[in-house]
N, C-alpha and C positions, 0 to 999 in steps of 0.2 A: 496641720494640712498637709500634705504628703501629693505632689505634682508627680507628673510622669512626663520624662523628654529622652526621646533620641539622642544619643552622645554626638550624632552628625547636627545637631541643630544649636543653633547659636545660645552662650549663655546670656542671661538678662539679671539684671541686679535682685529683681522679686523672687529669685530661683530658691534663696536659702541657701543652706549647705548642699553641695551638688555631690549625689553619693552613687556612686557607680555599682550596680547591683549584678554585676558580671562574673562568672567564673574566669574568664580570659580576655583579654585586654582587646577592645575592639577595633578591627583590621581598619588600616588608614588613617588614622588617630594618634597623633603624636601627642605624649604625655605632656609636654609643654604647654601644650594648645587645648587641652581637654576643660579645663578648669572644673578638674575635680577635685573636691575637697577631701571625699574619703572614698574608700574602696572598699567595700564590704563583699569581698569573695567567697564566705563561708556561707552568707545566706542565698547565695543563688542555686538554681538546681544542678545536682551532681552531676558530672560529665556523663553518667550513664544515663540517665534521664534525659539529659538535654539530647543526646543523638537519638535517644527510642524517638523522642518526641518530634524531631525535626521540624518543627513549625507546622507542622500537619493538623488542621482545624480538625479532620476528624478524630484524632486521640486528644484533644481540647480537656475534655471534661476528666478523662484517666489520667493526663499530665497535671490536672489542679489537685486531683485528690493524691497521686503520689508527690507531688511537691509538698502540699499542705503537712504528710507525714513528716516530710525529712523537716520542714520548718519545725515542727513540733518537737523534733528529737534534737535540734539545736537552741534550746534556752538561754544559755550565755552568748551566743552570738546574735538573736534577739533581742534580748536586754541591752547590749552595748548598741544594737541599731536605732533601739527604740529613745537611749542618751543621746545619741546623734540626731535625732529628729525632734529633738525637747525645744522652746522657745521660739516656734512660730513654722513659718513656711520651711519645707525641706522638698529635694528636687531628687527622685530615685531617677537615674541617667542607664538608658537602657540600648542596647545596639539593635535589636530585632526591627525588622522591616514592618513587621503588622502589629500596629499598635494596638490592637485588641487581644489578641491570642501571643502573651508573651508572660515573662515570668515576673516582671515588674508589676504589672498589673495584679498577680495573684500574690506578692509579697504586700504590696500596699493592702490589698483587702485584707490580709491575714493579721497585721499590725491594727487595722481598724476594728475588726471583729473583737469583741471582747469574750465570744465563745471559743473559739478557735476551735469550731468543730470543723468537719468535712461535709461539705454540699455541694451541690450544683451550683446554687446560689452565690457561694463564695468564688464561683470563676470568673466573675465579671467585676464591671466596676475598676560566730564570732570572729571572725579574724578581721580585725579592721586595718588598713594600710594608709596611714595619710601621706598623700602624695605631695604637698606642700602648698603653699597660699596659690591661688587664682592670679594671674595676670589681670590687670584693669582692661586691656584690650578688647 
């Protein structure tokens, strides 16, 4: 089970591994306080796609298609992410304000969909960097 949570929300014990799925470190968040277990930059939307999308809901369906294609072309990073998510709950941590129109939603759906085909229905719903153990506070 993959949960989604904004990086600005407090971590909880039932989060499981907290995996940052952003290419850039979120603004205003100290690494020492983020409670991030893994940072998978390589599965985040490319800089070009992120800039093109600009969190514009009008571009959402096209963003999903383009991001899905990027994910399909990165099987090694996807396999590594799947390994990090094994063993129960995991939480994808993201920075976007929009809880519906963000890359973490697309990524979760991509991992949950066995066919990995590009479709509008998929729009809802490898480099790993270990940042160190989470603090218990």
